[in-house]
LUMRO-890958 format. One record per residue (C-alpha): z, y, x. Coordinates in steps of 0.2 Angstrom, whole numbers, padded with zeros to 4 digits, always signed. Each point is the difference from the previous one (the first is absolute). Layout:
REM LUMRO-890958
ZYX
...
***
This chain:
REM LUMRO-890958
-0072+0007+0008
-0017-0002-0007
-0007+0017-0006
-0009+0003-0016
-0002+0019+0003
-0014+0009-0009
-0011+0009+0012
+0003+0019+0000
-0018+0002+0006
-0007-0006-0017
-0007+0015-0009
+0005-0007-0017
+0019-0002-0005
+0007-0016+0008
+0007-0013-0012
+0019-0002+0004
+0006-0018+0000
+0015-0010-0004
+0007-0007+0016
-0005-0018+0003
-0010-0003-0016
+0016-0006-0008
-0004-0005-0018
+0009+0013-0011
+0012-0003-0014
+0010+0012-0010
+0016-0005+0009
-0008+0003+0017
+0001+0019-0003
-0011+0006+0014
+0005+0017+0008
-0007+0014+0010
+0005+0002+0018
-0003+0018+0005
+0003+0001+0019
-0009+0011+0012
-0008-0013+0012
-0004-0018+0002
+0012-0014+0004
-0005-0004+0018
+0012-0003+0014
+0000+0018+0006
+0016+0008-0007
+0017-0006-0007
-0003+0005-0018
-0017-0010-0001
+0007-0015+0008
+0015+0001-0012
-0011+0001-0015
-0011-0014+0007
+0015-0011+0001
+0006+0004-0018
-0018-0002-0007
-0004-0016+0010
+0001-0017-0007
+0005-0002-0018
+0001+0016-0009
-0006+0009-0016
-0018+0006+0000
-0003+0018+0005
-0013+0014+0003
+0002+0010+0016
-0005+0018-0001
-0001+0008+0017
-0009+0015+0008
+0002-0002+0019
-0009-0013+0009
+0005+0006+0017
+0018-0005+0004
+0001-0017-0009
-0018-0003-0001
-0008-0007-0016
+0010-0017+0002
+0006-0001-0017
-0005-0012-0014
-0005+0007-0016
-0002+0018+0006
-0009+0015-0007
-0002+0012+0015
-0001+0017-0007
-0007+0010+0015
-0016+0008+0005
+0004-0002+0018
-0011-0015+0002
-0014+0004-0012
-0018+0000+0007
-0002+0019+0002
+0015-0001+0012
-0010-0009+0013
-0016+0011+0000
-0002+0006+0018
-0003+0018-0004
+0013+0012-0009
-0012+0009-0012
-0008-0016-0007
+0017-0007-0002
+0006+0015-0009
-0015+0001-0011
+0002-0019-0004
+0018+0003-0004
-0004+0014-0011
-0013-0010-0010
+0013-0014-0002
+0013+0012-0007
-0013+0007-0012
-0004-0017-0006
+0018-0005-0002
-0001-0013+0014
+0015+0007+0011
+0018-0005-0003
+0007+0017+0005
-0004+0018-0001
+0013+0007+0011
+0017-0005-0009
-0009-0004-0016
-0003-0018-0005
-0016-0005-0008
+0009-0007-0015
-0015-0007-0010
-0005-0010+0015
+0017-0007+0002
+0001-0004-0019
-0016-0009+0001
+0006-0010+0014
+0016-0006-0008
-0009-0003-0016
-0009-0015+0007
+0017-0009+0003
+0002-0016-0009
+0017+0005-0005
+0006+0018+0002
+0017+0002+0008
+0013+0009-0010
+0012+0004+0014
-0001+0006+0018
+0010-0003+0016
-0002+0016+0010
+0004+0002+0018
+0002+0018+0006
+0009+0007+0016
-0007+0018+0002
-0007+0014-0009
-0019-0003+0005
+0002-0018-0008
+0007+0008-0016
-0015+0012-0001
-0012-0015-0001
+0012-0011-0011
+0002+0012-0014
-0018+0002-0005
-0004-0018+0003
+0015-0005-0012
-0006+0012-0013
-0017-0007+0001
+0007-0017-0003
+0007+0005-0016
+0018+0005+0006
+0007-0017-0001
+0019-0002+0002
+0004-0003+0019
+0013-0005+0012
+0000+0012+0016
+0004-0009+0016
+0006+0012+0014
+0000-0009+0016
+0001+0016+0011
+0000+0019-0001
-0011+0008+0012
+0008+0017-0003
+0017+0008+0004
+0005-0005-0018
-0009+0004-0017
+0001+0016-0010
-0010+0009-0013
-0004+0013+0014
-0007-0011+0014
-0005-0016-0010
-0004+0005-0018
-0012-0014-0004
+0012-0013+0008
+0014+0006-0011
-0011+0000-0015
-0004-0018+0003
+0019-0005+0003
+0004+0008-0017
-0014-0008-0009
+0004-0018+0006
+0008-0011-0012
+0010-0007+0015
+0001+0004+0018
+0003-0014+0013
+0006+0006+0017
+0001-0010+0016
+0016+0009+0007
+0015+0009-0008
-0005+0016+0009
-0017+0000-0009
+0009-0004-0016
+0012+0015+0001
-0015+0011+0003
-0010-0006-0015
+0016+0001-0011
+0003+0018+0005
-0017+0006-0006
+0001-0009-0017
-0005-0018+0000
+0004-0008-0016
+0005-0017+0007
+0002-0006+0018
+0003-0017+0008
+0001-0005+0018
-0012-0014+0006
+0001-0005+0019
-0014-0004+0011
-0006-0018+0000
-0004-0014+0012
-0009-0017-0002
+0006-0006+0017
+0014-0013+0003
+0009-0009+0014
-0009-0016-0004
-0009+0001+0017
+0014+0006+0010
+0007-0010+0015
+0019-0002-0002
+0011+0009+0011
-0001+0015+0011
-0016-0001+0011
-0001+0000+0019
-0006+0012+0007
+0006+0014-0011
-0014+0006-0011
+0001+0017-0008
-0014+0005-0013
-0006+0017-0006
-0014+0003-0013
-0009+0013-0009
-0004+0018+0002
+0011+0012+0010
-0002+0015-0011
-0002+0010+0016
-0010+0014-0009
+0013+0003-0013
+0014+0007+0012
+0002+0005+0018
+0014-0012+0005
+0001-0019-0003
+0018-0004+0004
-0003-0019-0002
-0013-0001+0013
+0009+0012+0011
+0016-0011+0000
-0010-0016+0003
-0010+0007+0014
+0017+0006+0008
+0008-0017-0003
-0015-0012+0005
+0003+0001+0019
+0018-0004-0003
-0005-0015-0011
-0012-0006+0013
+0013+0001+0013
+0012-0011-0010
-0013-0012-0008
-0015+0000+0012
-0010-0011-0011
+0002+0011-0016
-0016+0002-0010
-0006+0015-0010
-0013-0003-0014
-0009+0012-0010
-0013-0001-0014
-0008+0015-0008
-0012+0014+0005
+0012+0011+0010
+0002-0011+0016
-0008+0014+0011
+0013+0013-0007
+0015-0009+0008
+0007+0008+0016
-0006-0008+0017
+0017-0008+0003
-0003-0011-0016
-0018-0002+0002
+0002-0009+0017
+0009-0014-0009
-0007+0002-0018
-0010-0015-0006
-0012+0009-0012
-0007-0012-0013
-0009+0014-0009
-0003-0002-0019
+0004-0017-0005
-0004-0010-0016
+0014-0004-0012
+0002-0018+0006
+0000+0005+0019
+0012+0014-0004
+0012-0011-0009
-0001-0013+0015
+0003+0014+0013
+0016+0005-0010
+0006-0018-0001
-0001-0002+0019
+0010+0016+0004
+0019+0002+0000
+0003+0018-0005
-0011+0014-0008
+0001+0018+0006
-0006+0013-0012
-0010+0012+0010
+0001+0015-0011
+0014+0013-0003
-0002+0010-0015
+0009+0017+0002
+0011+0005-0015
-0008+0017-0001
-0018-0007-0001
-0011-0007-0014
+0001-0016+0009
+0018-0002-0007
-0007-0007-0016
-0010-0015+0009
+0006-0018+0000
-0012-0010+0011
-0005-0016-0008
+0002-0008+0017
+0019-0001-0003
-0003-0012-0014
-0010-0011+0012
+0013+0000+0014
+0014-0005-0012
-0011-0014-0008
-0003-0007+0017
+0019+0000+0004
-0001+0014+0013
+0015+0011+0003
-0006+0018+0001
+0004+0013+0012
-0004+0018-0006
+0004+0018+0005
+0002+0009-0017
+0007+0016-0007
+0011+0001-0016
-0009+0007-0014
-0016-0010+0003
-0006-0015-0010
+0000-0012+0015
+0018+0005+0004
+0006-0004-0018
-0010-0016-0001
+0007-0007+0016
+0018+0005-0005
-0002-0010-0016
-0004-0016+0010
+0014-0014+0003
+0010+0003+0016
-0009-0005+0015
-0018+0001-0007
-0003+0018+0008
+0007+0010+0014
-0002+0019+0001
-0002+0006+0018
+0003+0018+0006
-0004-0002+0019
-0007-0012+0013
+0018-0007+0004
+0001-0005-0019
-0017-0009+0001
+0006-0010+0015
+0017-0003-0008
-0008-0006-0017
-0012-0012+0009
+0014-0007+0011
+0011-0004-0015
-0013-0011-0006
-0005-0008+0017
+0018-0004+0004
+0004-0007-0017
-0014-0011-0007
+0012-0003-0015
+0000+0018-0004
-0018+0001+0000
-0002-0016-0011
+0012+0008-0013
-0010+0016+0000
-0016-0009-0001
+0005-0011-0015
+0007+0015-0009
-0016+0010+0002
-0011-0014-0006
+0012-0003-0015
+0000+0018-0005
-0019+0000+0001
-0002-0015-0011
+0012+0007-0013
-0006+0018+0000
-0017+0002+0008
-0011-0015-0005
-0017+0004-0006
+0002-0009-0017
+0016+0009-0004
-0007+0017+0004
-0016-0004-0009
+0010-0005-0016
+0010+0017+0001
-0016+0010+0000
-0009-0010-0014
+0016+0000-0009
+0001+0019+0000
-0018+0000-0006
+0005-0010-0015
+0016+0008-0004
-0006+0018+0002
-0018-0001-0004
-0001-0014-0013
-0012-0009+0012
+0002-0017-0007
+0013-0013+0004
-0009-0012+0011
+0005-0001+0018
-0010-0011+0012
+0011-0003+0015
***
């Protein structure tokens, strides 16, 4: 997406913009998007938000404070960070320190520790052609909440819908995550991406909660009919290998792959993402590593494969249990039956259990991986039934337009943010 991000290197307050330069009317009801980073294709949440905000949508102002993970690739953004300011690039520490101190004295810094420069923020939003009266806030961890609350207060404390797409803690509590809990309780409504997250936010006192699943813009329109030859298995996304010591999904596939190749010597294993080098050697030898693909190429790859294998296993006793990878929606939208190694009590397990019969198979060992694949290879009719059911489920439940309408509908219902929905 084209970026209209205000440069954080300016010494004066940047002027935030309404995305796309859309002519504003009262019924357009612009809103604030308060989310940590840009909407680059670097993480699942940023990709998800880019899908929902792409194409036809209501105008918004993105307020962000981290230009590292997702970059500054977000239209209409005000980047509230000092990390890229001119003094940060001075070659010597003392001049940089003196310059930073002078800018703080002159009120040119955004932050003084955890304290926001509220006058600067208010001057920036005061230049908007139409000031939003509601906010869509995305928060997944305490450090997010610590930035979000002062930003929200400086924006005039508009009513907001909180979107919790993950929890990067072992639950939320007043003791461990007090600001996150405060944000949950202040929200007019909380949208959760999984029932596991919904239970957690209800427990700490959310006023109103709804479940909105991940979304995909993909379809089977480009898929070749029938089960392909040779067998093509696809994996995608990060392995989460820094989040827990064992990844049962990768272990099972590594043990099963020699057996699969012995039975189907022309079987292909395809991967797209940034973790190709983290797979075991037995898989890397046959892995066709496509690296990071653009949206169109990723969709094309999925539509040329037969089965999707989810290469992560979120243990039920880890914070990863709250995660629901958005890649699952893409697999289903492209008509791919899914193989996964999941544990009860995790968001992935619950989601896959809710799918129509045949769309997902939970495997607990290498033999079950081979058996599941064999069931589809030896019965193309079974594969076709599962593929059609997966694509139908995605069309009915995971389509971007439908999910976007749920989010915008929540802004209207709970925040009085205008009735117009452009979708």
